[in-house]
C-alpha positions as CSV (number, residue, x, y, z in Angstrom):
1,X,16.1,4.7,6.6
2,X,16.4,5.9,3.2
3,X,14.0,4.7,0.7
4,X,15.7,6.1,-2.6
5,X,12.5,7.5,-4.2
6,X,12.5,8.9,-8.0
7,X,9.6,11.4,-8.6
8,X,7.2,10.4,-11.7
9,X,5.3,12.7,-13.9
10,X,2.7,9.8,-14.3
11,X,1.2,6.9,-12.3
12,X,2.3,3.6,-13.1
13,X,1.6,-0.1,-11.5
14,X,4.0,-0.5,-8.8
15,X,4.6,3.3,-7.9
16,X,3.5,4.9,-4.7
17,X,0.8,7.6,-4.2
18,X,1.9,9.9,-1.1
19,X,-1.2,12.0,0.0
20,X,-0.9,16.1,0.2
21,X,-0.2,16.8,3.7
22,X,-3.4,18.5,3.9
23,X,-5.5,16.8,1.1
24,X,-8.6,17.2,3.6
25,X,-9.9,13.5,3.2
26,X,-9.7,11.4,6.1
27,X,-9.7,8.2,4.0
28,X,-6.3,9.6,2.8
29,X,-4.5,11.9,5.5
30,X,-1.0,11.2,4.8
31,X,-1.0,7.9,3.5
32,X,0.8,5.9,1.0
33,X,-0.8,3.8,-1.5
34,X,1.0,1.3,-3.5
35,X,-0.8,1.3,-6.9
36,X,-1.2,-2.5,-7.7
37,X,-2.9,-1.7,-11.4
38,X,-3.6,1.3,-13.3
39,X,-5.0,0.9,-17.0
40,X,-7.7,1.5,-19.0
41,X,-10.0,0.5,-16.4
42,X,-9.1,2.8,-13.6
43,X,-6.5,2.4,-10.8
44,X,-6.5,0.2,-7.8
45,X,-4.1,0.0,-4.9
46,X,-3.6,-0.3,-0.9
47,X,-2.9,2.0,1.9
48,X,0.4,0.6,3.2
49,X,0.8,2.8,6.5
50,X,-2.9,2.0,8.1
51,X,-2.0,-0.8,10.2
52,X,-5.1,-2.4,12.2
53,X,-5.4,-3.7,15.9
54,X,-7.4,-6.5,14.1
55,X,-5.6,-10.1,13.8
56,X,-6.1,-12.1,10.9
57,X,-7.5,-14.9,12.8
58,X,-9.9,-12.8,14.1
59,X,-11.3,-12.0,10.4
60,X,-10.7,-15.6,9.3
61,X,-11.1,-18.0,12.6
62,X,-11.0,-21.0,10.3
63,X,-7.5,-20.0,9.2
64,X,-4.3,-21.4,10.9
65,X,-2.5,-19.4,13.5
66,X,-0.8,-16.9,11.6
67,X,0.7,-13.5,13.0
68,X,1.0,-11.2,9.6
69,X,-0.3,-7.6,9.7
70,X,-3.7,-6.7,8.9
71,X,-3.9,-3.0,7.1
72,X,-6.7,-0.6,6.4
73,X,-6.3,-1.0,2.4
74,X,-8.5,2.0,1.6
75,X,-12.5,2.7,1.6
76,X,-13.8,0.4,-0.8
77,X,-14.8,-3.0,0.0
78,X,-13.7,-2.7,3.3
79,X,-15.6,-6.5,3.9
80,X,-13.2,-7.9,1.6
81,X,-9.6,-8.9,2.3
82,X,-6.8,-8.7,0.0
83,X,-3.1,-9.7,0.3
84,X,0.4,-8.4,-1.1
85,X,3.1,-10.8,-1.0
86,X,6.7,-11.5,-2.0
87,X,6.1,-15.4,-2.7
88,X,4.6,-15.9,-6.3
89,X,6.5,-19.0,-6.2
90,X,4.2,-20.2,-3.4
91,X,1.0,-18.7,-4.3
92,X,-0.2,-19.3,-7.9
93,X,-2.4,-17.1,-10.3
94,X,-1.0,-14.1,-8.0
95,X,-0.7,-10.7,-10.2
96,X,2.5,-9.1,-10.7
97,X,2.9,-5.6,-9.2
98,X,6.8,-5.3,-9.4
99,X,9.8,-7.5,-9.7
100,X,9.4,-9.4,-5.9
101,X,6.0,-7.8,-5.3
102,X,2.5,-9.7,-6.0
103,X,-1.0,-9.6,-5.0
104,X,-3.5,-11.8,-4.6
105,X,-3.4,-15.4,-5.8
106,X,-5.3,-18.9,-4.7
107,X,-6.2,-18.3,-1.1
108,X,-6.4,-22.1,-0.8
109,X,-2.9,-22.7,-1.6
110,X,-2.0,-19.5,0.7
111,X,-3.8,-21.3,3.5
112,X,-2.0,-24.7,2.5
113,X,1.5,-23.0,2.6
114,X,0.8,-21.4,5.8
115,X,0.0,-24.8,7.2
116,X,3.1,-26.4,6.1
117,X,5.3,-23.3,7.1
118,X,6.4,-22.7,3.5
119,X,4.8,-19.0,4.0
120,X,5.6,-16.8,6.8
121,X,4.6,-13.8,8.0
122,X,7.2,-11.4,6.8
123,X,6.3,-12.9,3.5
124,X,2.8,-11.2,3.4
125,X,0.6,-8.3,4.3
126,X,-3.2,-8.5,4.6
127,X,-5.7,-5.4,3.7
128,X,-9.0,-4.9,4.5
129,X,-11.0,-2.8,1.6
130,X,-8.8,-1.1,-1.0
131,X,-8.0,2.3,-2.6
132,X,-9.7,2.5,-6.4
133,X,-10.4,5.1,-8.8
134,X,-12.8,5.2,-12.1
135,X,-11.2,6.0,-15.3
136,X,-9.3,9.8,-15.6
137,X,-10.2,10.1,-11.6
138,X,-6.7,9.7,-10.2
139,X,-5.2,12.0,-13.5
140,X,-7.6,14.4,-12.1
141,X,-6.3,14.2,-8.4
142,X,-3.0,14.4,-9.3
143,X,-3.3,17.6,-11.3
144,X,-5.1,19.2,-8.4
145,X,-1.8,18.4,-6.4
146,X,-3.5,15.9,-4.2
147,X,-1.2,13.2,-4.7
148,X,2.7,13.0,-5.3
149,X,3.9,9.9,-7.6
150,X,7.3,8.2,-6.3
151,X,8.9,5.0,-7.6
152,X,10.7,3.5,-4.6
153,X,13.8,1.9,-5.9
154,X,15.1,0.2,-2.6
155,X,11.7,-0.8,-0.4
156,X,11.2,-4.1,0.7
157,X,7.7,-5.5,1.9
158,X,8.8,-5.1,5.7
159,X,9.3,-1.2,4.8
160,X,6.0,-0.9,3.9
161,X,4.3,-1.3,7.4
162,X,6.6,1.6,8.8
163,X,4.3,4.3,10.4
164,X,7.0,6.8,9.2
165,X,6.6,5.7,5.9
166,X,4.8,8.9,4.8
167,X,7.5,11.3,6.2
168,X,10.1,8.8,5.0
169,X,9.5,8.9,1.6
170,X,8.3,12.7,1.4
171,X,11.7,13.5,2.9
172,X,13.8,11.4,0.3
173,X,11.7,13.0,-2.6
174,X,14.2,15.6,-3.5
175,X,11.5,17.8,-4.8
176,X,9.3,20.8,-3.8
177,X,7.2,18.7,-1.8
178,X,9.8,17.2,0.3
179,X,9.3,19.9,2.9
180,X,5.8,18.5,3.9
181,X,7.4,15.8,6.0
182,X,8.0,18.6,8.6
183,X,4.4,20.0,8.5
184,X,2.4,19.3,11.5
185,X,-0.6,17.1,11.4
186,X,-2.9,20.1,12.2
187,X,-2.0,23.1,10.2
188,X,-3.3,25.3,12.9
189,X,-0.2,24.4,15.0
190,X,2.0,25.8,12.4
């Protein structure tokens, strides 16, 4: 699968951050982060390619049975649940990330949309925790080559749960970083 990515020089809301193959931080090892906000207050996003074995109903026993995926969104506030979805028409107060992709919104309405069957599991992903950077921190990490910035042109929410997302995006980047998708996870095996 080709994701059709474009390399960017500066991060922006809606872009992907691809961790350097040998970043050295277990929180972000070969991770892909969807940047949901990037402004004068800092940056916030969710790790897309770290699925958990935790069911949504194990986290929210009072929530209707709903088999939507739950991911490890990052090392900050791991006791909080966040969500990214494609149905801004069903979930008011959600924040636009990019065309057709939003995060957050009125949780009580979300629950009601699940109960009525209007919201389907393929419309939403849940994240435990988030990834956050203080003002200037992300720019410093980018200058240190910790992250590559990609603007995915043809990617859907369903593609964002792929275990091969990092490799696929690195391969499609068409830059000097592209070869990193071939690197072994353990550099001593190289």
